[in-house]
C-alpha positions as CSV (number, residue, x, y, z in Angstrom):
1,M,144.7,117.7,21.5
2,K,144.9,118.0,17.8
3,W,143.3,115.2,15.9
4,W,146.4,114.3,13.9
5,R,148.5,114.1,17.1
6,F,145.9,111.6,18.6
7,R,146.0,109.7,15.3
8,G,149.8,109.6,15.3
9,K,149.9,108.3,18.9
10,K,147.3,105.7,18.1
11,K,149.3,104.6,15.0
12,N,152.6,104.4,17.0
13,K,150.9,102.4,19.7
14,K,149.5,100.0,17.1
15,E,152.9,99.7,15.4
16,N,154.6,99.0,18.8
17,Q,152.0,96.3,19.5
18,N,152.6,94.7,16.1
19,N,156.4,94.8,16.6
20,S,156.1,93.3,20.1
21,K,153.7,90.6,18.8
22,Q,156.1,89.8,15.9
23,Q,159.1,89.6,18.3
24,S,157.2,87.3,20.6
25,Q,156.2,85.2,17.7
26,E,159.8,85.0,16.5
27,S,161.0,84.0,19.9
28,F,158.2,81.5,20.3
29,D,158.9,80.0,16.9
30,K,162.6,79.6,17.5
31,M,163.7,76.2,18.8
32,T,165.8,76.0,22.0
33,N,168.2,73.5,23.5
34,N,165.6,72.4,26.0
35,F,164.6,69.0,24.7
36,N,161.4,68.5,26.8
37,K,160.2,72.0,26.0
38,N,160.7,71.3,22.2
39,I,158.8,68.0,22.4
40,E,156.0,69.6,24.3
41,Q,155.7,72.4,21.8
42,I,155.5,70.0,18.9
43,R,152.9,67.9,20.7
44,N,150.8,71.0,21.2
45,E,150.9,71.8,17.5
46,I,150.4,68.4,15.8
47,G,150.1,65.9,18.6
48,H,146.3,65.8,18.3
49,N,146.7,64.0,14.9
50,S,146.4,60.3,15.3
51,D,148.7,59.5,12.4
52,V,151.6,61.6,13.9
53,K,153.9,59.2,15.8
54,F,156.4,60.0,18.5
55,R,159.2,57.6,19.5
56,G,161.6,58.5,22.3
57,F,164.8,56.6,23.2
58,K,168.4,57.1,24.3
59,M,171.6,57.1,22.3
60,G,173.8,54.0,23.0
61,Q,175.1,53.8,26.5
62,T,174.7,57.5,27.2
63,N,171.8,59.4,28.8
64,I,171.3,61.6,25.7
65,Q,167.6,61.7,24.9
66,L,166.4,61.4,21.3
67,A,163.0,61.5,19.6
68,I,161.8,60.5,16.2
69,I,158.6,62.1,14.9
70,Y,156.9,61.1,11.6
71,V,153.6,60.7,9.9
72,E,152.3,57.2,9.5
73,G,152.0,56.2,5.9
74,F,154.5,58.8,4.7
75,A,157.7,57.4,6.4
76,D,159.4,54.1,5.6
77,I,159.1,52.2,8.8
78,D,161.7,49.6,7.8
79,L,164.3,52.3,7.2
80,I,163.5,53.9,10.5
81,Q,163.8,50.7,12.4
82,N,166.8,49.0,10.6
83,H,168.9,52.1,9.9
84,I,168.0,55.2,11.9
85,M,167.2,53.7,15.2
86,T,169.7,50.9,15.0
87,D,172.5,53.4,14.1
88,L,171.6,55.7,17.0
89,L,171.0,52.9,19.6
90,L,174.5,51.4,18.8
91,A,176.3,54.8,18.6
92,T,178.2,56.1,21.6
93,P,180.0,59.4,21.1
94,L,183.3,59.9,22.8
95,E,182.6,63.4,23.9
96,T,179.1,64.4,25.0
97,G,179.7,67.8,26.5
98,S,179.9,69.9,23.4
99,G,176.8,70.4,21.3
100,S,178.8,71.0,18.1
101,S,180.8,67.8,18.5
102,L,177.6,65.8,19.2
103,K,175.9,67.3,16.1
104,D,179.0,66.5,13.9
105,F,179.1,63.0,15.3
106,I,175.4,62.3,14.4
107,K,175.7,63.9,11.0
108,N,179.1,62.5,9.9
109,K,179.6,59.2,11.8
110,T,176.1,57.9,12.8
111,L,173.3,58.4,10.3
112,S,173.5,56.6,6.9
113,V,171.0,58.9,5.2
114,S,171.7,60.9,2.1
115,S,168.8,63.5,2.5
116,F,169.7,65.4,5.7
117,K,168.6,68.9,6.6
118,E,168.9,71.1,9.7
119,V,166.0,73.3,10.8
120,H,166.0,75.9,13.6
121,T,162.3,76.8,13.8
122,F,159.2,75.0,14.8
123,Q,157.4,76.1,11.6
124,D,160.1,74.5,9.3
125,L,160.2,71.4,11.5
126,I,156.4,70.9,11.6
127,S,156.1,71.6,7.9
128,G,158.7,69.0,7.1
129,I,157.0,66.4,9.2
130,M,153.6,67.0,7.7
131,F,155.1,66.8,4.2
132,G,156.6,63.4,4.7
133,S,160.1,63.8,6.3
134,V,161.2,62.2,9.6
135,A,162.2,64.6,12.3
136,L,165.1,63.8,14.7
137,L,165.4,65.8,17.9
138,V,168.5,65.5,20.1
139,E,168.9,66.6,23.7
140,G,171.2,69.6,24.1
141,L,170.8,70.8,20.5
142,S,168.9,73.9,19.5
143,E,168.2,72.6,16.0
144,S,166.5,69.5,14.7
145,F,167.2,67.2,11.7
146,L,164.8,66.4,8.9
147,L,165.5,63.0,7.3
148,G,164.2,62.4,3.8
149,I,163.2,58.8,4.1
150,G,159.6,59.1,3.0
151,K,157.8,56.3,1.3
152,A,154.7,57.3,-0.8
153,K,152.3,54.8,-2.4
154,T,152.3,55.3,-6.2
155,R,150.9,53.4,-9.1
156,D,153.2,51.8,-11.7
157,V,154.2,53.4,-14.9
158,S,151.8,52.3,-17.7
159,E,150.5,53.4,-21.0
160,P,148.6,56.8,-20.9
161,P,144.9,55.9,-21.1
162,T,143.9,59.2,-22.7
163,E,146.7,59.2,-25.4
164,S,147.1,55.7,-26.6
165,L,149.1,55.0,-29.8
166,V,149.4,52.2,-32.3
167,R,153.2,52.8,-32.6
168,G,155.3,54.5,-30.0
169,P,156.5,54.3,-26.4
170,R,154.1,52.8,-23.8
171,L,155.2,55.0,-20.9
172,G,153.1,57.7,-19.3
173,F,153.5,60.1,-16.3
174,I,152.2,59.1,-12.9
175,E,151.3,61.2,-9.8
176,N,154.8,61.1,-8.3
177,L,156.9,64.1,-9.4
178,S,160.3,62.5,-8.8
179,D,159.3,59.5,-11.0
180,N,158.1,61.9,-13.7
181,T,161.4,63.8,-13.8
182,A,163.2,60.5,-14.0
183,L,161.1,59.6,-17.0
184,L,162.1,62.8,-18.6
185,R,165.7,62.3,-17.9
186,R,165.5,58.7,-19.2
187,H,163.7,59.7,-22.3
188,G,165.9,62.7,-23.1
189,K,169.5,61.9,-22.1
190,D,170.8,65.4,-22.5
191,Q,172.9,67.3,-20.0
192,N,171.3,70.5,-21.1
193,L,167.9,69.4,-19.8
194,T,167.3,71.8,-16.9
195,I,164.7,71.2,-14.2
196,V,164.0,74.0,-11.7
197,S,161.9,73.4,-8.7
198,Y,159.3,75.7,-7.1
199,Q,156.5,75.5,-4.5
200,V,153.0,76.7,-5.1
201,G,150.1,76.9,-2.7
202,E,149.6,79.3,0.3
203,R,148.3,76.7,2.8
204,S,149.2,73.3,1.3
205,K,152.5,73.5,-0.4
206,K,152.9,71.5,-3.7
207,D,156.2,70.9,-5.5
208,L,156.2,72.2,-9.1
209,I,159.0,72.0,-11.7
210,I,159.8,73.9,-14.9
211,A,161.7,71.9,-17.5
212,Y,163.5,73.2,-20.5
213,M,166.6,72.8,-22.7
214,K,168.9,75.6,-21.6
215,D,170.8,75.7,-24.9
216,I,167.7,75.8,-27.0
217,V,164.9,77.7,-25.3
218,D,164.5,81.5,-25.4
219,Q,165.3,82.8,-22.0
220,K,162.5,85.4,-22.3
221,L,160.0,82.5,-22.4
222,V,161.5,80.9,-19.3
223,D,161.3,84.2,-17.5
224,E,157.7,84.8,-18.5
225,V,156.7,81.3,-17.3
226,T,158.6,81.7,-14.1
227,Q,157.0,85.1,-13.4
228,R,153.5,83.8,-13.9
229,I,154.2,80.8,-11.6
230,R,155.4,83.1,-8.9
231,R,152.3,85.3,-9.1
232,I,150.0,82.3,-8.2
233,K,148.2,82.9,-4.9
234,I,145.9,80.0,-4.0
235,D,145.4,77.8,-1.0
236,D,146.1,74.4,-2.7
237,I,146.9,73.0,-6.1
238,H,145.1,69.6,-6.7
239,D,146.1,69.2,-10.3
240,S,148.1,70.8,-13.1
241,G,144.7,72.1,-14.4
242,Y,144.8,74.7,-11.7
243,I,148.1,76.0,-13.0
244,E,146.9,76.0,-16.6
245,Q,143.9,78.2,-15.7
246,L,146.0,80.6,-13.5
247,I,148.7,81.3,-16.0
248,E,146.9,81.3,-19.4
249,D,146.7,84.5,-21.5
250,N,143.0,84.7,-22.1
251,Y,140.7,82.9,-19.7
252,L,137.6,83.9,-21.7
253,S,138.7,82.0,-24.8
254,P,137.2,78.5,-25.3
255,F,140.5,77.3,-26.8
256,P,143.3,75.9,-24.5
257,Q,146.4,78.0,-24.6
258,I,148.5,75.4,-22.8
259,Q,148.8,71.8,-23.9
260,S,148.3,69.1,-21.3
261,T,149.7,65.6,-21.9
262,E,150.5,62.3,-20.1
263,R,153.3,61.3,-22.6
264,P,157.0,62.0,-21.8
265,D,157.8,61.6,-25.5
266,R,155.5,64.5,-26.4
267,V,157.0,66.6,-23.6
268,M,160.6,65.9,-24.7
269,A,159.7,66.6,-28.3
270,A,158.3,70.0,-27.2
271,L,161.4,70.8,-25.2
272,M,163.6,70.0,-28.2
273,D,161.7,72.5,-30.2
274,G,162.3,75.2,-27.6
275,R,159.2,75.1,-25.4
276,V,158.8,74.8,-21.6
277,A,157.1,72.1,-19.6
278,I,155.5,72.4,-16.2
279,L,154.9,69.4,-13.9
280,V,153.1,69.4,-10.6
281,D,153.4,66.8,-7.8
282,G,150.2,64.7,-7.6
283,S,149.2,65.1,-11.2
284,P,150.1,62.8,-14.2
285,F,149.4,65.6,-16.7
286,A,152.3,67.8,-17.8
287,L,151.8,71.3,-19.3
288,I,153.5,72.5,-22.4
289,A,153.8,76.2,-23.3
290,P,153.5,77.9,-25.6
291,V,151.0,76.1,-27.7
292,T,149.6,76.6,-31.2
293,F,146.3,75.4,-32.7
294,N,147.9,72.9,-35.0
295,M,149.6,71.2,-32.0
296,L,146.2,70.2,-30.7
297,L,145.6,68.3,-34.0
298,Q,149.0,66.6,-34.0
299,S,149.9,63.2,-32.5
300,P,153.3,61.8,-31.5
301,E,152.5,59.0,-33.9
302,D,152.8,61.4,-36.8
303,Y,156.6,61.3,-36.3
304,Y,156.8,57.5,-35.8
305,E,155.2,56.6,-39.1
306,R,156.5,57.4,-42.6
307,W,155.8,60.9,-43.8
308,L,153.2,60.1,-46.5
309,A,150.9,58.1,-44.1
310,A,151.5,60.7,-41.3
311,T,150.5,63.6,-43.7
312,L,147.3,61.9,-44.9
313,I,146.2,61.1,-41.3
314,R,147.0,64.7,-40.2
315,L,144.9,66.1,-43.1
316,L,142.1,63.7,-42.2
317,R,142.1,65.2,-38.6
318,Y,141.8,68.7,-40.0
319,F,138.9,67.6,-42.2
320,A,137.3,65.7,-39.3
321,S,137.6,68.8,-37.0
322,F,135.8,70.9,-39.8
323,I,133.0,68.2,-39.9
324,A,132.7,68.2,-36.1
325,L,132.2,72.0,-36.0
326,F,130.2,72.9,-39.1
327,V,128.2,69.9,-40.4
328,P,125.1,70.3,-38.1
329,S,125.0,74.1,-38.9
330,L,125.4,73.4,-42.6
331,Y,122.5,71.0,-42.5
332,I,120.3,73.6,-40.7
333,A,121.3,76.3,-43.2
334,F,120.6,74.2,-46.3
335,I,117.3,72.7,-45.0
336,S,115.9,76.0,-43.6
337,F,117.2,78.7,-46.0
338,H,118.9,77.2,-49.1
339,P,117.2,74.0,-50.3
340,G,117.7,75.1,-53.9
341,L,121.4,74.5,-53.5
342,I,120.8,70.8,-52.8
343,P,120.5,68.4,-55.7
344,T,116.9,67.7,-56.6
345,K,116.8,63.9,-55.9
346,L,118.5,64.5,-52.5
347,V,116.0,67.2,-51.7
348,F,113.1,64.8,-52.4
349,S,114.8,62.1,-50.3
350,I,115.3,64.5,-47.3
351,A,111.8,65.9,-47.6
352,A,110.4,62.4,-47.5
353,T,112.3,61.5,-44.4
354,R,111.3,64.7,-42.6
355,E,107.6,64.1,-43.3
356,G,105.8,64.1,-40.0
357,V,108.6,65.6,-37.9
358,P,107.0,68.3,-35.8
359,F,110.2,70.4,-35.0
360,P,112.2,72.8,-37.1
361,P,115.8,71.7,-38.1
362,L,117.3,73.7,-35.2
363,I,115.2,72.0,-32.5
364,E,115.7,68.6,-34.1
365,A,119.5,69.1,-34.2
366,L,119.6,70.4,-30.6
367,I,117.6,67.3,-29.3
368,M,120.1,64.9,-30.9
369,E,123.2,66.8,-30.1
370,V,122.3,67.2,-26.4
371,S,121.4,63.6,-26.3
372,I,124.8,62.6,-27.7
373,E,126.7,64.9,-25.3
374,V,124.8,63.4,-22.3
375,L,125.6,59.9,-23.5
376,R,129.3,60.9,-24.0
377,E,129.6,62.3,-20.5
378,A,127.8,59.4,-18.9
379,G,130.1,57.0,-20.7
380,L,133.1,58.9,-19.3
381,R,131.9,58.9,-15.7
382,L,130.7,55.3,-15.5
383,P,133.1,52.3,-15.1
384,K,134.9,51.5,-18.3
385,P,133.1,48.3,-19.4
386,I,129.7,49.8,-18.6
387,G,130.5,53.2,-20.2
388,Q,131.5,51.7,-23.5
389,S,128.3,49.6,-23.7
390,L,126.2,52.7,-22.7
391,G,127.7,54.8,-25.4
392,I,127.1,52.3,-28.2
393,V,123.8,50.8,-27.2
394,G,122.4,54.0,-25.8
395,G,123.1,55.9,-29.0
396,L,121.5,53.2,-31.2
397,I,118.5,52.9,-29.0
398,I,117.9,56.6,-28.6
399,G,118.4,57.2,-32.4
400,E,116.1,54.4,-33.5
401,A,113.5,55.3,-30.9
402,A,113.5,59.0,-31.9
403,V,113.1,58.1,-35.6
404,Q,110.3,55.6,-34.9
405,A,108.5,58.2,-32.7
406,G,108.7,60.8,-35.5
407,I,110.7,63.2,-33.3
408,V,113.7,63.5,-35.6
409,S,114.4,62.4,-39.2
410,P,116.8,59.6,-40.2
411,I,119.0,62.1,-42.0
412,M,119.4,64.1,-38.8
413,V,120.6,60.9,-37.0
414,I,123.2,60.4,-39.7
415,V,124.4,64.0,-39.4
416,V,124.8,63.7,-35.6
417,A,126.5,60.3,-35.8
418,V,129.0,61.6,-38.4
419,T,129.7,64.7,-36.3
420,A,130.2,62.6,-33.1
421,I,132.6,60.1,-34.8
422,S,134.6,63.0,-36.4
423,S,135.1,64.6,-32.9
424,F,136.6,61.3,-31.7
425,T,139.4,61.5,-34.3
426,L,141.1,64.4,-32.4
427,P,144.2,63.1,-30.6
428,Q,143.4,64.9,-27.3
429,Y,140.2,65.2,-25.3
430,S,140.9,68.9,-24.5
431,A,141.1,69.7,-28.2
432,G,137.6,68.4,-28.9
433,V,135.9,70.3,-26.1
434,P,136.1,73.8,-27.7
435,L,134.7,72.3,-31.0
436,R,131.8,70.7,-29.1
437,M,131.0,74.1,-27.4
438,L,131.3,76.1,-30.6
439,R,129.2,73.7,-32.5
440,F,126.1,74.9,-30.7
441,A,126.9,78.5,-31.4
442,S,127.4,77.7,-35.1
443,M,124.0,76.0,-35.2
444,L,122.4,79.2,-33.7
445,F,124.1,81.4,-36.3
446,A,122.9,79.1,-39.1
447,S,119.3,79.0,-37.8
448,V,119.1,82.8,-37.9
449,F,121.2,83.8,-41.0
450,G,121.5,80.6,-43.0
451,L,124.8,80.1,-44.9
452,Y,125.6,83.8,-44.2
453,G,125.5,83.0,-40.5
454,V,127.9,80.0,-40.9
455,V,130.3,82.2,-42.9
456,L,130.0,85.0,-40.3
457,F,130.6,82.5,-37.4
458,F,133.7,81.2,-39.3
459,L,135.0,84.7,-39.7
460,L,134.4,85.6,-36.0
461,T,136.1,82.4,-34.9
462,T,139.1,82.9,-37.2
463,T,139.4,86.5,-36.0
464,H,139.5,85.4,-32.4
465,L,142.1,82.7,-33.2
466,V,144.3,85.3,-35.0
467,K,144.2,87.7,-32.0
468,L,144.8,84.9,-29.5
469,K,148.3,84.3,-28.1
470,S,150.0,81.8,-25.9
471,F,152.9,83.3,-24.0
472,G,153.4,85.9,-26.7
473,I,153.3,83.3,-29.6
474,P,150.4,83.7,-32.1
475,Y,147.9,80.9,-31.7
476,V,147.6,80.2,-35.4
477,S,151.3,80.4,-36.1
478,P,152.9,79.6,-38.5
479,A,149.9,80.5,-40.7
480,V,149.7,84.0,-39.2
481,P,152.3,85.5,-39.2
482,Y,153.4,83.5,-42.3
483,R,156.7,81.6,-41.9
484,L,157.5,79.3,-44.8
485,S,160.2,77.3,-42.9
486,D,157.7,76.3,-40.2
487,W,155.2,75.0,-42.8
488,K,157.3,71.8,-43.1
489,D,155.5,70.5,-40.0
490,F,152.1,72.3,-40.3
491,L,149.4,70.9,-42.5
492,V,151.7,68.3,-43.9
493,R,154.7,66.6,-42.4
494,L,157.7,66.5,-44.7
495,P,160.3,63.8,-44.5
496,M,162.7,64.0,-41.6
497,L,165.6,64.9,-43.9
498,F,163.9,68.3,-44.6
499,M,163.0,69.1,-41.0
500,K,166.3,70.4,-39.8
501,R,165.2,73.8,-38.5
502,R,163.4,74.2,-35.2
503,P,160.2,76.4,-35.2
504,Q,161.4,79.9,-35.8
505,M,158.3,81.4,-34.0
506,L,159.9,80.2,-30.7
507,K,163.1,82.1,-31.3
508,P,165.4,79.2,-30.2
509,K,169.1,79.8,-29.4
510,D,170.0,76.8,-31.5
511,S,168.0,76.9,-34.7
512,F,169.2,73.7,-36.3
513,R,168.6,70.1,-35.2
514,K,171.6,67.9,-35.1
515,K,170.9,65.6,-38.0
């Protein structure tokens, strides 16, 4: 026998086995009108779970068997007892011989439930039960019913702990997706607000929504976001941070290309500009795309205060971000390579404070910077009252002890303290993380090349930012490419009367705000 004939027969045999296996699986998965067999099959699949409850009874004065299956903790027991079971126990259909008439009687004349879904396979039924629905099986019917009467425990809506404001709304997203969409609807009462639902996760399905203003947003942006969401292949999504990492443009960049927020007002403002928001069930953080670098340095409070105060505070944030990134490296460069550029009296003062310090400026700066970062992380992970005390007292004690021991100079403690305080002025935690990371790289450049190294590092960082994009939008827009109309809300924030155009970089369908 020729080898290709043997291979062909082997291939046909394998295909026949797969087809027969698929057919048997389909016949096995299909529900039948045998009530006891259906119950037995469900028990074999999920009956070993102690939180899965089975309740069998009969309808009214008839002998029609019914069964309710639910997961304890997901289902509302009061609704099951006072409505579902009561309605079925008191119901008596006039005709019991026809399956279609019985199904119509249960759907249209018995159950007072708004969320009602028919399923015909065990897979859909079991998935619905494990996701929080209540299953109703009826003797004589080859389909089952999923009743959406779930009751999940959620926390109350409160002020976002990571984005607190002096002036502005005190509402923040929570872990329940339906409550979050309701917050969006309540905050932005616009019929054009479109919310599209998807499911992500190969094993554990999670609900995900994409929100946008259909009469403002560029449809190409919506299509791009949708395409990236559909390409996600992962077992489970625990938080929106998974989505952020799986759909971003450049995973090697230290800068976030998608903005995360707990504030509905920030999300609604982004939607009104022509952006897209992504919310995931189980996460209080919404994602906004696309994002630009200046968005990370802006706060919703910039628009709640008058334009002069908002502009000054925004410029202060830009200055503070520069301090947080470059002040330690500038200190190293001046002390190690360019002391002649420092005023004479200041040089003598710094030299006096550094007398007896055994380490070069780089090692001195690394010791203090790493200590501050460790204290910062410890303060975040500990309980809130203890964390605040540790951050303040720990920093004072370590700084004072280091100076007294002659390990670091007092001027170095001042530099590190100013750097740490400047990093806290950024309105979002995720915006400060890349600056903290790049600070160490800037210090290494300064220790090798001096001021030339600081300038070189600045040019490399700027080049990376210019090349970086978020869903096709340049990351440093509107600076590059230059758009004068978008500069009204860039470094400064002009009065509201002059901000009538939406950001042109987003290519909105409706370019003008209704003012």
